[in-house]
C-alpha positions in Angstrom: 19.7 -0.5 11.8 19.8 1.8 8.6 16.5 2.8 7.5 15.9 4.2 4.0 12.5 5.7 2.5 11.9 5.6 -1.1 8.6 7.1 -2.7 7.3 6.5 -6.4 7.2 9.2 -8.7 3.4 10.3 -7.7 4.0 10.7 -4.1 5.9 14.0 -3.0 9.0 13.0 -0.9 9.9 15.4 2.0 11.6 15.3 5.3 8.5 15.0 7.5 7.4 12.2 5.6 10.7 10.7 6.2 11.0 11.2 9.9 7.4 10.0 10.4 8.2 6.6 8.8 11.5 6.2 10.1 10.0 6.5 13.5 7.4 4.3 12.8 9.7 1.6 11.7 12.1 2.1 14.7 9.7 1.8 17.1 8.0 -1.2 15.2 11.2 -3.2 14.4 13.3 -2.2 17.8 13.2 -5.8 19.0 15.1 -6.8 15.8 17.4 -3.7 15.6 20.4 -5.8 16.6 19.5 -8.5 14.0 18.6 -6.2 11.1 21.2 -4.2 8.9 18.8 -2.4 6.5 15.5 -1.6 6.2 13.9 -0.1 3.1 10.4 1.3 2.7 9.0 1.7 -0.8 5.8 3.6 -0.8 3.9 4.2 -4.0 0.2 5.1 -5.7 -0.2 2.0 -8.2 -2.9 3.7 -9.9 -2.2 7.5 -10.0 -3.6 7.9 -13.2 -7.1 7.4 -11.6 -8.4 9.8 -9.1 -10.6 7.5 -7.3 -10.4 4.3 -6.0 -9.5 2.9 -2.5 -6.9 0.4 -3.2 -4.2 2.3 -4.7 -1.5 3.0 -2.3 1.1 0.7 -1.6 3.9 0.2 1.0 6.6 -2.6 0.6 9.0 -3.1 3.4 12.3 -4.8 2.8 14.2 -5.9 5.6 17.8 -7.1 5.5 18.6 -9.6 8.5 22.5 -9.7 9.0 24.4 -12.1 6.6 20.8 -13.2 5.0 18.9 -12.4 1.8 16.3 -10.0 2.4 12.7 -10.4 3.2 10.0 -8.4 1.6 6.5 -7.5 2.9 3.9 -5.5 0.8 0.8 -4.0 2.5 -2.0 -2.4 0.5 -4.5 0.2 1.8 -7.9 -1.4 2.1 -11.2 0.6 2.1 
């Protein structure tokens, strides 16, 4: 299972961030590891132009099972 971490232009990407999210995804999806080929994690700040507000961080995970189309799930930060 190949895991890739993608960040929006307003989120600073660094090795510690990638290592953290890769570990979380590996642990969370370990039971499916032999059936998944790729997992893409997309992190973004949806309203970065506004410095306040609670509903601004988004994490979309795209998992590609073997021999099928990808499945996507978006999670938004809640207050």
